[in-house]
C-alpha positions as CSV (number, residue, x, y, z in Angstrom):
1,X,153.1,143.7,40.3
2,X,153.3,142.1,43.7
3,X,153.4,144.1,47.0
4,X,155.6,142.9,49.8
5,X,153.3,142.6,52.8
6,X,156.2,142.6,55.2
7,X,156.9,146.3,54.3
8,X,153.2,147.3,54.9
9,X,152.6,145.1,57.9
10,X,155.8,144.4,59.7
11,X,155.8,141.5,62.2
12,X,156.3,142.2,65.9
13,X,159.8,141.5,67.1
14,X,160.9,142.4,70.7
15,X,164.1,144.4,70.7
16,X,164.9,143.2,74.2
17,X,164.4,139.4,74.2
18,X,163.7,138.7,70.5
19,X,160.2,137.2,71.1
20,X,157.8,137.4,68.1
21,X,154.5,137.5,70.2
22,X,153.2,141.0,71.1
23,X,150.0,142.1,72.8
24,X,148.1,145.3,72.6
25,X,148.7,147.4,75.7
26,X,146.3,149.7,77.4
27,X,146.8,153.4,76.7
28,X,147.6,155.1,80.0
29,X,148.5,158.8,79.6
30,X,147.2,161.8,77.7
31,X,150.1,161.4,75.4
32,X,149.4,157.8,74.7
33,X,145.7,158.5,74.1
34,X,145.9,161.6,71.9
35,X,149.4,162.3,70.7
36,X,150.7,158.8,69.7
37,X,147.8,158.1,67.2
38,X,148.8,161.3,65.4
39,X,152.2,159.7,64.7
40,X,150.5,156.3,63.9
41,X,151.9,154.6,67.0
42,X,150.3,152.3,69.6
43,X,151.5,150.8,72.9
44,X,152.5,147.1,72.6
45,X,153.7,144.7,75.3
46,X,156.0,141.7,74.7
47,X,154.5,138.4,75.5
48,X,157.7,136.9,76.9
49,X,159.5,139.6,78.8
50,X,156.6,142.1,79.2
51,X,158.6,145.0,77.9
52,X,156.3,147.8,76.9
53,X,157.1,149.7,73.7
54,X,155.4,151.8,70.9
55,X,154.9,150.3,67.5
56,X,153.4,151.2,64.1
57,X,149.6,151.2,64.3
58,X,149.3,148.7,61.4
59,X,151.6,146.1,63.1
60,X,149.5,143.0,63.8
61,X,149.6,142.0,67.5
62,X,147.2,139.9,69.6
63,X,144.5,141.4,71.8
64,X,145.0,141.6,75.5
65,X,144.5,138.3,77.2
66,X,141.7,139.7,79.4
67,X,139.8,140.9,76.3
68,X,140.4,137.8,74.2
69,X,139.2,135.3,76.8
70,X,136.4,137.5,78.2
71,X,137.9,137.6,81.7
72,X,136.9,140.6,83.7
73,X,137.5,141.3,87.4
74,X,134.5,140.2,89.4
75,X,133.6,141.4,92.8
76,X,134.2,138.6,95.3
77,X,131.1,137.3,97.0
78,X,131.2,137.0,100.8
79,X,132.4,133.6,102.0
80,X,129.5,131.6,103.4
81,X,131.3,128.6,104.6
82,X,133.6,128.6,107.6
83,X,136.7,127.0,106.1
84,X,140.1,128.0,107.4
85,X,142.2,128.4,104.3
86,X,145.9,129.3,104.8
């Protein structure tokens, strides 16, 4: 007996632009942090139009770009040269 994986793990599909690339979005509010997981939902952002939506927790999406590449905001060091940059 074969189980259809598309029923258990549906693919991301943006309802606005139709893009099939989604990224995990940061949980912002109390509701997103504590209530959505009770309903097995997570915030997801479209990779093309950046629309934010809630999807089933088992839906495979990519990690946020800053986490995947290891990029983190770095404090700027004071400029030591006297260049005039416009």
